[in-house]
PAZANU-342094 format. One line per 4 residues: number of its first residue (from 1); for each residue x, y, z of N, C-alpha, C. Coordinates in pm, whole numbers, plus 50000, padded with zeros to 5 digits. Atoms other than C-alpha are relative to their C-alpha. Example, Ala and Ser with C-alpha at 12.3 -4.5 7.8 and 13.67 -1.06 7.14 Angstrom:
<recs>
1	50089,49881,50000,51230,49550,50780,50090,50120,50000 | 49918,49881,49994,51367,49894,50714,49923,50109,50073
</recs>
This chain:
<recs>
1	50075,50030,49877,39767,65565,65186,50078,50049,50120 | 49933,49947,49884,39848,65741,65514,50036,49889,50098 | 49963,50093,49895,40033,65554,65787,49914,50020,50124 | 50076,49967,49882,39816,65727,66044,49861,50049,49962
5	50129,49938,50015,39457,65826,66089,50015,50147,50038 | 49972,49859,49976,39490,66203,66054,49872,50081,49994 | 50112,49907,50000,39231,66463,66146,50051,50134,49948 | 49955,49875,50059,39279,66763,65919,49912,50114,50048
9	50075,49886,49947,39179,67108,66036,50045,50127,49931 | 49963,49870,50054,39165,67451,65878,50048,50091,50113 | 49957,49898,49905,39328,67750,66048,49942,50133,49951 | 50061,49873,50037,39140,68081,66050,50052,50109,50094
13	49952,49884,49925,39307,68404,66161,49912,50118,49964 | 50086,49885,50023,39080,68704,66203,50054,50122,50075 | 49956,49872,49946,39220,69054,66255,50108,49982,50107 | 49897,50034,49902,39525,68913,66434,50110,50107,50003
17	49899,49896,49980,39766,69171,66577,50090,49962,50116 | 49905,50021,49891,40080,69145,66788,50077,50129,50024 | 49926,49882,49959,40217,69447,66974,50081,49965,50123 | 49914,50030,49886,40516,69403,67204,49993,50112,50104
21	50008,49899,49893,40543,69588,67538,50070,50132,49968 | 49930,49875,50033,40789,69840,67388,49928,50080,49892 | 50078,49929,50101,40522,69943,67135,50023,49953,49858 | 49974,50052,50134,40665,69752,66838,49885,49912,49953
25	50107,50081,50059,40391,69614,66613,50061,49904,49899 | 49939,50101,50086,40509,69288,66458,49902,49943,49899 | 50104,50054,50087,40180,69167,66308,49882,50096,50004 | 50101,49895,50009,39909,69404,66184,49871,49950,49935
29	50137,50024,50049,39542,69306,66151,49995,49898,49887 | 49994,50102,50106,39602,68987,65955,49875,49913,50000 | 50107,50097,50026,39309,68791,65812,50056,49896,49904 | 49942,50105,50084,39418,68456,65672,49932,49868,50032
33	50057,50134,49983,39256,68117,65616,50090,49898,49933 | 49924,50113,50053,39464,67803,65573,49901,49884,49989 | 50101,50103,50023,39244,67536,65419,50042,49866,50061 | 49975,50132,49943,39213,67189,65567,50087,49917,49906
37	49910,50082,50080,39502,66974,65443,50092,50078,49909 | 49921,49916,50091,39671,67267,65267,50144,50018,50051 | 49862,49962,49969,40045,67340,65255,50012,50149,49968 | 49994,49855,50014,40057,67716,65312,50138,50049,50039
41	49869,49941,49970,40386,67906,65297,49984,50147,50033 | 49989,49859,49966,40442,68238,65473,50140,50045,49961 | 49869,49957,50049,40721,68423,65294,50012,50151,50010 | 49974,49857,49992,40880,68762,65334,50141,50023,50051
45	49864,49971,49955,41204,68937,65425,50014,49986,50150 | 49976,50009,49857,41366,68911,65766,49935,50118,50072 | 50063,49896,49921,41173,69102,66030,49862,50042,49956 | 50132,49960,50052,40844,69112,65839,49885,49953,50088
49	50105,50046,49910,40651,68927,66111,49953,49858,49975 | 50050,50133,50036,40612,68583,65953,50024,49896,50110 | 49973,50096,49892,40781,68385,66233,49918,50033,50123 | 50086,49960,49888,40593,68586,66495,49859,49946,49979
53	50134,50050,50030,40267,68492,66322,49993,49849,50022 | 49997,50144,49981,40366,68124,66320,50000,49965,50148 | 49992,50025,49856,40453,68137,66690,49867,50035,50069 | 50133,49970,49946,40114,68297,66759,49904,49885,49975
57	50085,50117,50029,39942,68005,66587,50035,49886,50096 | 49955,50107,49910,40152,67770,66802,49969,50028,50145 | 50024,49964,49862,40072,67961,67118,50125,50040,50075 | 49874,49959,49938,40435,68055,67182,50011,50150,50013
61	50012,49855,49986,40347,68424,67141,49853,50032,50029 | 50136,49960,49970,40040,68585,67295,49945,50089,49888 | 50067,49917,50099,39789,68748,67062,49947,50126,50067 | 50045,49874,49942,39734,69116,67135,49852,50023,49974
65	50142,49988,50035,39401,69125,66951,49971,49909,49882 | 50040,50091,50107,39205,68917,66703,49980,49859,50053 | 50028,50137,49958,39128,68545,66707,50070,49900,49908 | 49939,50111,50073,39291,68217,66601,49914,49877,50024
69	50085,50118,49991,39069,67919,66526,50067,49886,49925 | 49947,50121,50063,39205,67569,66454,49890,49895,50003 | 50115,50089,50007,38940,67330,66331,49876,50075,50042 | 50121,49931,49951,38627,67424,66522,50023,50060,50138
73	49970,49949,49867,38809,67551,66833,50071,50135,49993 | 49930,49874,49984,38905,67907,66921,50113,49977,50099 | 49884,50030,49916,39258,67862,67055,50079,50126,50035 | 49928,49874,49980,39349,68230,67090,50067,50006,50136
77	49944,49993,49865,39404,68197,67464,50048,49864,50051 | 49963,50135,49956,39485,67824,67474,50151,49985,50013 | 49858,50030,49984,39821,67693,67594,50049,49920,49880 | 49947,50074,50116,40052,67546,67326,49964,49852,50002
81	50026,50145,49992,39997,67190,67453,49855,49965,49970 | 50143,50025,50023,39620,67230,67407,49955,50035,49858 | 50039,49958,50135,39630,67336,67042,50011,49888,49896 | 49984,50115,50090,39713,66996,66887,50080,50037,49875
85	49910,49965,50109,39995,67138,66675,50139,49944,50032 | 49862,50043,49983,40350,67015,66621,50088,50095,49920 | 49915,49899,50061,40634,67252,66540,50138,49943,49969 | 49864,50037,50041,40959,67195,66349,50081,50129,49992
89	49922,49879,49990,41230,67449,66425,50120,49999,49907 | 49881,49983,50084,41526,67583,66230,50120,49924,50056 | 49879,50058,49938,41780,67446,66480,49980,49854,50044 | 50030,50141,49975,41626,67093,66499,49950,49975,50142
93	50042,50014,49860,41599,67115,66884,49990,49854,50043 | 49996,50140,49959,41695,66749,66933,50073,49988,50133 | 49928,50028,49875,41808,66602,67265,50129,49925,49966 | 49875,50061,50046,42179,66528,67206,50036,49871,50072
97	49963,50119,49922,42205,66261,67479,49908,49882,49972 | 50095,50106,50031,41912,66060,67341,50026,49941,49862 | 49993,50063,50132,41910,65813,67054,49891,50058,49910 | 50104,49958,50094,41709,65883,66741,49865,49942,50041
101	50125,50063,49957,41448,65635,66866,49938,50076,50116 | 50054,49931,49882,41415,65814,67198,49957,50143,49967 | 50043,49868,50043,41401,66156,67030,49865,49994,49931 | 50126,50012,50073,41123,66039,66801,49884,49970,50095
105	50109,50043,49914,40923,65885,67083,49982,50079,50127 | 50001,49928,49872,40983,66144,67354,49861,50054,50035 | 50132,49941,49970,40648,66323,67324,49898,49893,50032 | 50093,50109,49972,40463,65991,67319,50025,49944,50139
109	49965,50049,49867,40649,65880,67631,49944,50094,50107 | 50051,49902,49905,40556,66204,67809,49849,49989,50015 | 50147,50012,49996,40191,66153,67716,49954,49861,50042 | 50027,50134,49948,40214,65795,67851,49928,49911,49899
113	50050,50090,50104,40137,65624,67522,50047,49859,50031 | 49959,50139,49975,40140,65244,67565,50125,49963,49920 | 49870,50029,50060,40484,65100,67486,49988,49936,49862 | 50012,50067,50129,40367,64877,67202,49959,50098,49891
117	50042,49899,50098,40188,65165,67027,50112,50098,49972 | 49888,49906,50018,40483,65398,67089,50103,49941,49905 | 49897,50062,50083,40727,65153,66933,49954,49990,49854 | 50050,50013,50137,40504,65092,66630,50000,50135,49928
121	50006,49869,50064,40452,65462,66562,50140,50052,49969 | 49861,49958,50026,40825,65534,66596,50058,49921,49884 | 49947,50082,50109,40913,65244,66367,49938,50040,49866 | 50067,49960,50123,40654,65354,66110,50056,50132,49947
125	49947,49870,50042,40781,65712,66105,50144,49987,49953 | 49861,50021,50040,41143,65598,66089,50008,49939,49861 | 50001,50062,50132,41063,65378,65789,49959,50102,49894 | 50046,49899,50094,40876,65665,65620,50112,50097,49963
129	49898,49897,50021,41173,65901,65660,50139,49943,49973 | 49870,50061,50029,41452,65651,65589,50096,50007,50118 | 49917,49988,49879,41577,65658,65949,50016,49868,50074 | 50001,50127,49925,41538,65291,66045,50140,49958,50043
133	49864,50046,49967,41911,65214,66032,50074,50093,50095 | 49934,49903,49911,41990,65520,66245,49933,50010,50136 | 50081,49985,49880,41744,65459,66529,50080,49996,50130 | 49922,50011,49877,42014,65373,66784,50115,50100,50006
137	49894,49899,50000,42248,65659,66690,49955,50125,50075 | 50027,49871,49938,42274,65993,66869,50000,50108,49891 | 50004,49893,50101,42202,66321,66681,50137,50044,49951 | 49867,49958,50039,42573,66408,66682,50066,49909,49898
141	49945,50095,50097,42639,66101,66465,49929,50009,49865 | 50079,49988,50122,42399,66217,66193,50042,50123,49919 | 49980,49883,50085,42431,66453,65898,49890,50102,50025 | 50102,49896,49983,42236,66780,65886,49866,49957,49945
145	50125,50045,50059,41976,66628,65655,49933,49893,50083 | 50057,50105,49916,41932,66325,65879,49943,50058,50129 | 50052,49936,49879,41892,66545,66187,49869,50072,49971 | 50125,49933,50035,41627,66745,66005,49887,49900,49984
149	50103,50104,50012,41442,66423,65923,49952,49955,50139 | 50039,50038,49864,41449,66331,66292,49908,50107,50059 | 50083,49891,49949,41307,66674,66381,49859,49993,49940 | 50131,50013,50064,41028,66625,66126,49927,49875,50052
153	50061,50122,49950,40969,66270,66246,49943,50015,50139 | 50049,49977,49865,40930,66387,66603,49865,50073,49998 | 50129,49933,50016,40648,66614,66482,49896,49905,49945 | 50095,50090,50066,40488,66348,66262,49946,49896,50097
157	50040,50111,49914,40480,66078,66531,49890,50040,50097 | 50104,49953,49907,40252,66296,66746,49861,49994,49938 | 50128,50002,50073,39978,66281,66477,49915,50122,50035 | 50076,49879,49970,39872,66645,66525,49904,50035,49887
161	50088,49953,50107,39604,66826,66328,50069,50104,49913 | 49931,49893,50072,39852,67097,66220,50150,49986,50020 | 49855,49988,49991,40224,67110,66140,50039,50146,49979 | 49945,49865,50013,40409,67440,66187,50150,49988,49983
165	49857,50014,50030,40756,67471,66032,50064,50137,49983 | 49934,49870,50001,40986,67767,66096,50139,49989,49937 | 49876,50003,50077,41258,67781,65826,50081,49873,50028 | 49931,50124,49961,41348,67413,65879,50119,49961,49914
169	49891,50040,50090,41587,67393,65583,50114,50101,49994 | 49905,49890,50017,41786,67712,65636,50142,49964,50042 | 49865,50039,49957,42080,67534,65805,50065,49899,49908 | 49947,50101,50092,42129,67291,65516,50070,50067,49883
173	49934,49944,50118,42359,67341,65218,49905,50001,49881 | 50092,49975,50111,42209,67439,64884,49952,49871,49934 | 50038,50125,50068,42212,67090,64728,49903,49920,50086 | 50086,50076,49911,42056,66930,65034,49864,50066,50014
177	50128,49930,49992,41787,67200,65052,49910,49959,49885 | 50079,50039,50117,41675,67107,64700,49938,49863,50020 | 50052,50135,49981,41641,66738,64784,49899,49995,50115 | 50093,50000,49887,41471,66812,65117,49867,50065,49962
181	50126,49941,50046,41215,67034,64942,49914,49893,49933 | 50074,50107,50067,41119,66738,64725,49945,49901,50102 | 50046,50093,49897,41097,66515,65032,49882,50058,50078 | 50111,49935,49928,40874,66767,65212,49871,49995,49918
185	50117,50004,50087,40641,66783,64913,49938,49861,50000 | 50050,50137,50000,40612,66404,64898,49940,49961,50134 | 50049,50030,49866,40567,66384,65273,49861,50059,50022 | 50132,49937,49984,40276,66627,65263,49894,49925,49919
189	50095,50077,50081,40113,66429,64982,49957,49873,50073 | 50031,50125,49931,40133,66114,65195,49917,50023,50126 | 50066,49977,49872,40017,66267,65524,49873,50084,49986 | 50116,49916,50022,39777,66537,65401,49962,50088,50116
193	50030,49920,49881,39804,66733,65726,50016,50148,49968 | 49990,49855,50015,39741,67109,65733,50138,50046,50047 | 49862,49960,49970,40087,67269,65725,50019,50148,49971 | 49961,49861,50020,40209,67626,65769,50152,50005,50009
197	49855,50007,50016,40569,67675,65658,50053,50142,49981 | 49943,49867,50008,40775,67991,65714,50136,49996,49934 | 49869,49988,50064,41067,68093,65492,50020,50143,49951 | 49969,49872,50065,41244,68403,65365,50042,49977,49856
201	49949,50040,50131,41347,68213,65050,49882,49985,49903 | 50114,50006,50090,41106,68284,64764,50003,49877,49909 | 49993,50123,50078,41235,67979,64572,49933,49886,50078 | 50069,50098,49916,41125,67758,64863,49850,50023,49997
205	50143,49969,50000,40793,67937,64869,49935,49955,49869 | 50056,50033,50131,40737,67888,64495,49991,49849,49979 | 49995,50144,50027,40831,67518,64498,49919,49918,50099 | 50068,50078,49897,40661,67410,64822,49852,50035,50015
209	50133,49956,49962,40347,67616,64866,49891,49964,49902 | 50121,50010,50081,40007,67513,64737,49939,50139,49985 | 50023,49856,50007,39931,67874,64824,50109,50067,50083 | 49893,49925,49933,40172,68142,64942,49942,50132,50049
213	50036,49868,49946,40108,68440,65169,50127,50083,50009 | 49884,49911,49999,40356,68721,65104,49977,50106,50107 | 50015,49910,49886,40415,68928,65417,50109,50105,49998 | 49905,49889,49989,40582,69267,65455,49946,50095,50107
217	50036,49904,49896,40581,69501,65755,49879,49954,50081 | 50107,50053,49917,40348,69272,65947,49866,49984,49934 | 50128,50007,50073,40079,69274,65678,50010,49897,49887 | 50007,50090,50115,39971,69015,65422,49979,50084,49875
221	50008,49923,50123,40035,69166,65080,49917,49930,49893 | 50077,50077,50099,39883,68885,64871,50006,49853,50039 | 50006,50144,49979,39773,68523,64909,49953,49938,49869 | 50036,50058,50129,39770,68312,64594,50087,49878,49971
225	49915,50107,50052,39905,68011,64408,50132,50061,49955 | 49870,49942,50037,40279,68058,64341,50005,50060,49861 | 49995,49947,50136,40231,68104,63967,49918,50128,49986 | 50079,49878,50005,39960,68364,64024,50078,50117,50059
229	49917,49895,49942,40196,68560,64249,50101,50050,49899 | 49898,49964,50098,40453,68554,63972,49939,50074,49880 | 50059,49945,50122,40219,68634,63684,49910,50121,50024 | 50094,49891,49973,39974,68870,63854,50021,50054,50141
233	49974,49945,49866,40138,69037,64156,49906,50115,50032 | 50096,49898,49959,39909,69264,64356,50063,50137,50012 | 49933,49871,49983,40170,69535,64408,50149,49987,49970 | 49858,49998,50034,40531,69634,64353,50081,49909,50092
237	49923,50084,49908,40653,69457,64666,49993,49854,49960 | 50015,50140,50039,40511,69119,64562,50072,49976,49868 | 49938,50015,50132,40632,69173,64204,50151,49986,50010 | 49854,50001,49991,40990,69236,64310,50052,49893,50094
241	49955,50101,49905,41001,68981,64592,49993,49860,49939 | 50019,50133,50058,40873,68682,64394,50065,49994,49863 | 49929,50015,50126,41105,68574,64115,50149,50019,50020 | 49855,49989,49989,41478,68524,64076,50061,49981,49861
245	49983,49866,49944,41627,68744,63943,49864,50071,50012 | 50126,49933,49976,41360,68983,64066,49961,50091,49884 | 50051,49914,50106,41145,69203,63847,50077,50132,49997 | 49943,49867,50018,41309,69518,63707,49889,50104,50015
249	50101,49896,49982,41120,69828,63822,50066,50137,49993 | 49951,49863,50008,41162,70202,63756,49883,50095,49985 | 50099,49897,50025,40968,70525,63753,49998,50031,49850 | 50014,49974,50143,40832,70603,63407,49897,50111,49978
253	50095,49894,50036,40653,70893,63241,49914,49953,49884 | 50097,50038,50102,40348,70861,63019,49972,50121,49911 | 50030,49891,50094,40302,71072,62704,49980,49943,49861 | 50023,50034,50141,40155,71029,62354,49998,49850,49975
257	50014,50143,50021,40076,70661,62397,50127,49921,50020 | 49873,50068,49976,40427,70573,62508,50040,50014,50147 | 49946,50000,49865,40607,70496,62832,50151,50020,49988 | 49857,49971,50009,40956,70638,62888,50065,49988,50136
261	49919,50010,49879,41211,70541,63151,50146,49982,49955 | 49862,50004,50046,41580,70614,63103,50007,50005,49850 | 49982,50004,50144,41685,70527,62750,49892,49921,49928 | 50104,50084,50059,41375,70313,62693,49871,50080,49976
265	50133,49948,50032,41058,70434,62518,49921,49888,49935 | 50076,50115,50045,40794,70165,62473,49856,50039,49969 | 50138,49969,50035,40456,70183,62299,49903,49932,50095 | 50103,50054,49914,40143,70127,62505,49883,49947,49917
269	50119,50053,50067,39859,69904,62388,49877,50075,50050 | 50124,49936,49957,39498,70019,62416,49966,49961,50144 | 50030,50047,49865,39454,69805,62729,50092,50066,50101 | 49905,49935,49910,39768,69949,62885,49966,50148,50019
273	50036,49858,49989,39664,70306,62806,49875,50017,50086 | 50123,49992,49922,39321,70241,62955,50029,49981,50149 | 49969,50031,49860,39473,70100,63275,50066,50117,50072 | 49927,49890,49935,39687,70409,63337,49945,50137,49960
277	50060,49875,50047,39450,70674,63200,50005,50107,50108 | 49996,49887,49908,39498,71014,63360,50126,50010,50082 | 49876,49998,49923,39838,70933,63505,50115,50049,49912 | 49882,49955,50072,40153,71115,63400,50124,49923,50037
281	49887,50079,49951,40383,70890,63603,49949,49868,50055 | 50033,50132,49946,40369,70520,63681,50130,49928,50034 | 49886,50090,49982,40600,70243,63794,49987,49890,49897 | 49999,50106,50100,40693,70007,63514,50080,49882,50053
285	49929,50121,49962,40798,69648,63576,50022,49911,49881 | 49966,50094,50107,40973,69408,63340,50075,49881,50060 | 49927,50119,49959,41068,69052,63423,50126,49987,49915 | 49876,50016,50078,41424,68963,63316,49979,49928,49868
289	50024,50075,50124,41280,68727,63053,49925,50082,49895 | 50063,49913,50100,41099,69019,62882,50101,50055,49901 | 49893,49955,50090,41436,69107,62728,50052,49881,49919 | 49939,50104,50083,41606,68914,62449,50100,50062,49905
293	49905,49951,50101,41869,68940,62181,49943,49986,49860 | 50069,50008,50129,41621,68872,61902,49851,50011,50025 | 50144,49987,49985,41253,68926,61838,49948,50122,49927 | 50064,49893,50077,41006,69177,61698,49980,50127,50081
297	50025,49884,49917,40995,69420,61990,50098,50113,49973 | 49907,49887,50012,41164,69764,62013,50141,49958,50040 | 49859,50037,49978,41543,69745,62011,50075,50116,50065 | 49922,49899,49929,41783,69928,62242,50142,49948,50022
301	49861,50035,49970,42156,69933,62309,50027,50035,50145 | 49965,49977,49860,42270,69894,62670,50147,49966,50020 | 49862,50031,49963,42614,69888,62828,49998,49897,50112 | 50002,50109,49902,42663,69559,63010,50103,50028,50109
305	49909,49972,49889,42811,69620,63354,50053,49872,50063 | 49957,50127,49940,42830,69259,63471,49919,49887,49939 | 50065,50118,50055,42744,68910,63355,50015,49884,50097 | 49995,50125,49924,42655,68598,63550,49966,49886,49904
309	50022,50116,50086,42694,68279,63347,49962,49881,50088 | 50051,50107,49916,42485,67999,63496,49992,49866,49928 | 50001,50126,50074,42536,67730,63234,49879,49991,49909 | 50122,50011,50081,42173,67700,63119,49952,50135,49951
313	50039,49865,50038,42132,68078,63095,50105,50097,50052 | 49912,49897,49946,42313,68404,63164,49918,50122,50036 | 50066,49878,49954,42214,68724,63344,50090,50118,49968 | 49924,49880,50037,42328,69056,63198,49945,50119,50078
317	50037,49883,49920,42322,69357,63433,50038,50128,49927 | 49970,49873,50067,42300,69709,63296,49926,50113,50071 | 50059,49885,49935,42217,70058,63414,49891,50063,49916 | 50108,49926,50065,41899,70248,63331,49992,50136,50068
321	49995,49865,49945,41905,70624,63375,49860,50045,50044 | 50131,49968,49943,41584,70633,63579,50012,49988,50151 | 49986,50002,49854,41538,70702,63951,49964,49863,50057 | 50036,50127,49934,41554,70380,64156,49888,50023,50100
325	50117,49985,49914,41243,70315,64361,50032,49983,50148 | 49973,50033,49862,41408,70189,64676,49912,49889,50051 | 50089,50108,49961,41150,69910,64675,50062,49864,49976 | 49933,50126,50028,41378,69641,64538,50139,50029,49947
329	49863,49982,50049,41748,69605,64468,50047,49872,49936 | 49940,50116,50064,41923,69374,64229,50140,49981,50056 | 49863,50029,49960,42240,69202,64332,50092,50031,49882 | 49906,49962,50105,42528,69349,64135,50136,49946,50037
333	49869,50056,49970,42865,69180,64109,50101,50110,50023 | 49895,49903,49970,43184,69349,64218,50058,50065,49875 | 49949,49942,50126,43265,69415,63851,49932,50132,49967 | 50076,49881,50040,43007,69694,63842,49944,50075,50120
337	50053,49933,49881,42983,69873,64177,49944,50138,49972 | 50043,49863,50025,42932,70216,64018,49864,50009,49932 | 50125,49997,50074,42617,70116,63833,49885,50053,50085 | 50105,49954,49911,42402,70194,64137,49993,50152,50001
341	49997,49854,49998,42511,70558,64125,49938,50060,49874 | 50049,49947,50127,42389,70593,63767,49848,49995,49988 | 50145,50012,50009,42026,70505,63832,49957,49861,50041 | 50050,50133,49968,41832,70180,63839,50088,49892,49940
345	49927,50116,50050,41991,69840,63792,49899,49903,49942 | 50087,50097,50066,41819,69612,63541,50081,49875,49969 | 49935,50125,50039,41894,69250,63456,49915,49932,49894 | 50067,50075,50108,41810,69053,63141,50039,49853,50012
349	49974,50144,50001,41775,68675,63142,50016,49955,49855 | 49968,50033,50139,41942,68550,62822,50032,49852,49985 | 49967,50139,50029,42004,68217,62653,50148,49975,50021 | 49861,50034,49972,42324,68033,62732,50092,50027,49882
353	49914,49981,50118,42449,68069,62373,50003,50146,49953 | 49988,49859,50032,42395,68448,62364,50138,50049,50043 | 49866,49949,49970,42734,68618,62347,49986,50134,50073 | 50012,49880,49915,42745,68872,62632,50132,50020,50072
357	49870,49972,49938,43059,69042,62759,49988,50122,50090 | 50000,49886,49906,43097,69265,63063,50081,50114,49942 | 49931,49882,50050,43193,69620,62966,49976,50030,49853 | 50027,49982,50143,43061,69585,62611,49853,50034,49978
361	50141,49971,50031,42742,69718,62448,49927,49873,49957 | 50082,50115,50035,42455,69476,62392,49869,50052,49943 | 50128,49964,50060,42153,69506,62164,49892,49910,50058 | 50109,50075,49938,41836,69405,62347,49867,50038,49937
365	50139,49974,50037,41477,69370,62234,49915,49992,50125 | 50091,50000,49886,41188,69432,62472,49860,49972,49948 | 50139,50030,50036,40837,69289,62455,49908,50091,50081 | 50086,49906,49925,40601,69577,62550,49878,49935,50062
369	50118,50067,49947,40316,69333,62608,50028,49933,50135 | 49964,50065,49874,40508,69192,62904,50029,50102,50109 | 49982,49898,49897,40516,69521,63093,49897,49984,50110 | 50088,49988,49884,40368,69540,63442,49991,50148,50034
373	50020,49859,49970,40222,69875,63544,49940,50015,50140 | 50041,49981,49861,40180,70000,63902,49978,50149,50028 | 50022,49862,49958,40047,70316,64065,50126,50055,50065 | 49874,49942,49952,40339,70549,64139,49994,50034,50149
377	50012,49961,49860,40203,70645,64483,49977,49880,50092 | 50037,50111,49912,40054,70325,64623,50075,49871,49969 | 49936,50124,50041,40248,70060,64430,49905,49890,49960 | 50102,50103,50034,39921,69875,64357,50000,49975,49850
381	49999,50037,50142,39905,69688,64027,49884,50063,49926 | 50103,49945,50089,39717,69866,63751,49972,49904,49885 | 50014,50098,50107,39778,69598,63490,50112,49900,50014 | 49901,50107,49990,39955,69261,63520,49994,49916,49874
</recs>
């Protein structure tokens, strides 16, 4: 049961574009609908335009062209204060000289909310976020996670129709980010308010988003449920951006019902052959889990350049003598800096008990049915 009476509102962006005075286009003709009560994540690399898009929804950036509708109101030209949105920033933006109570209630005080109602709403939000015992402390006396809760509480207490969050967890350490993700998920379930959340971290996107919009170069590449993005990416960019470690990709040639890239030659099924009919070259993609040390698939020997042991699994990096695409790069440890010069870098996700040694050969099996195939020119998926 919600603590507040919340009015949920969809957000509809139609042909939204942002061009700065110097001619830089940050957002390009974006059409996007965020459903009422949905938790939508905007994800993409730094500089892709996702934060600019969020600031346009908030009214902190002017819209060059297109329209932004929140609920049943066109707010394209409306001032930020007239959009009924609350924003949570990366740097918390708390008033250091104010107590937690005063930080939480500041917007209500400015809007001249009656004192009794203000106190009740602040107390309710503090109880929801586990901040009751810290209400009289200053932000400097709190941990990073507690300060982030105050920043979120300051947004919640306003009871807006939309929450906008710009990388709110990026200043927290890895362990705290995990726990805060769980808290955010539970918080959204309790409040049910339409939320747009920006991050460059695809793990955050996968774990938080009910749907995720992947953005690159100011354009939406795909909008889907996280698992759909992983299992059926629309193009090479989405395929390589979503997933950790990312998908292995390389240029491959097609001949006689087989696909060849580097030392690998894999048979094509009838469906795969049909999908790439008439093409002599494609981009092949293989998730790290498509490789194994046992199984019925074709077997190959690779030279392991580096190994990352993660306890529950291990990642084996090896070179493939195929031209790298330049569309995605795998992180390679310092043990194997020369592997990039040899061609593409692939990684296999293996079981923790698989014996893998850096600098030694390794026999790998590959499941051809788990190949992804993309057009070599456009990068668009031909078969997922």
